[in-house]
C-alpha positions in Angstrom: 51.4 -125.5 -87.1 49.8 -122.5 -88.7 46.0 -123.1 -88.8 45.3 -120.4 -91.3 47.1 -117.7 -93.3 45.8 -115.2 -95.7 47.5 -112.6 -98.0 45.7 -109.2 -98.0 47.0 -107.9 -101.4 45.3 -104.5 -101.0 47.5 -103.8 -98.0 50.4 -106.2 -98.7 50.0 -107.9 -95.3 49.9 -111.6 -94.4 47.7 -112.6 -91.5 48.4 -115.9 -89.8 47.0 -117.9 -86.9 49.2 -120.5 -85.3 47.4 -123.5 -83.8 50.3 -125.4 -82.2 54.1 -125.0 -82.1 55.5 -123.4 -85.2 57.4 -125.8 -87.5 59.9 -125.2 -90.3 57.3 -126.5 -92.7 54.9 -123.6 -91.7 57.4 -121.1 -93.0 57.8 -123.1 -96.2 54.0 -123.0 -96.7 53.9 -119.2 -96.0 56.7 -118.8 -98.5 54.5 -120.4 -101.2 52.0 -117.6 -100.7 54.4 -114.7 -100.0 57.3 -115.4 -102.4 55.3 -115.0 -105.6 53.7 -111.8 -104.3 57.0 -110.3 -103.3 58.6 -111.3 -106.6 55.7 -109.6 -108.5 55.4 -106.5 -106.4 58.8 -106.2 -104.8 57.4 -105.6 -101.3 55.4 -107.0 -98.4 54.3 -104.5 -95.7 54.1 -107.0 -92.9 53.0 -110.2 -91.2 50.4 -110.1 -88.5 50.1 -113.1 -86.3 46.9 -113.6 -84.3 47.9 -115.7 -81.3 46.2 -115.3 -77.9 49.3 -117.2 -76.6 52.5 -118.1 -78.4 52.7 -121.8 -78.8 56.5 -121.8 -79.4 58.7 -123.4 -82.0 59.1 -127.1 -82.9 62.9 -127.0 -82.8 65.7 -124.7 -83.8 65.1 -125.1 -87.5 61.6 -123.5 -87.1 63.0 -120.7 -85.0 65.7 -120.0 -87.6 63.1 -120.0 -90.4 61.0 -117.5 -88.4 63.8 -115.1 -87.8 65.1 -114.9 -91.3 62.4 -115.9 -93.8 63.4 -113.7 -96.7 67.1 -113.1 -95.9 69.1 -113.6 -99.0 66.1 -114.1 -101.3 65.1 -110.4 -101.7 67.0 -107.2 -101.8 66.7 -105.0 -98.7 64.2 -102.2 -99.0 64.3 -99.2 -96.6 62.1 -96.2 -96.2 58.8 -97.8 -97.4 56.1 -95.2 -97.2 52.4 -95.9 -97.3 
C-alpha cells in the first residue's frame, strides 16, 4: 500500500512512499493522479519512491502494474531534455 503520493507539477515528478507491499490498486490510484497530468502536458519526468526498505508486491498483478504503468496508454517520448 502506498501511504502517500504527491505530484510535483513544477518538475513533473511523482513522489511516493510505500507503507506495505505494493498492490495493483496502488497503481490504479497513482494513475488517477498521473494520467490527467500526462494527458494535459504529454510528459512525466519521473517517479521517485521513498522506501527505506522495499516491502515487495502483493501478487503478480501488482508487479505487472508496476513494470508497465503507461505502456499502451501514451506514445513513447525519447530524448526529453530539461
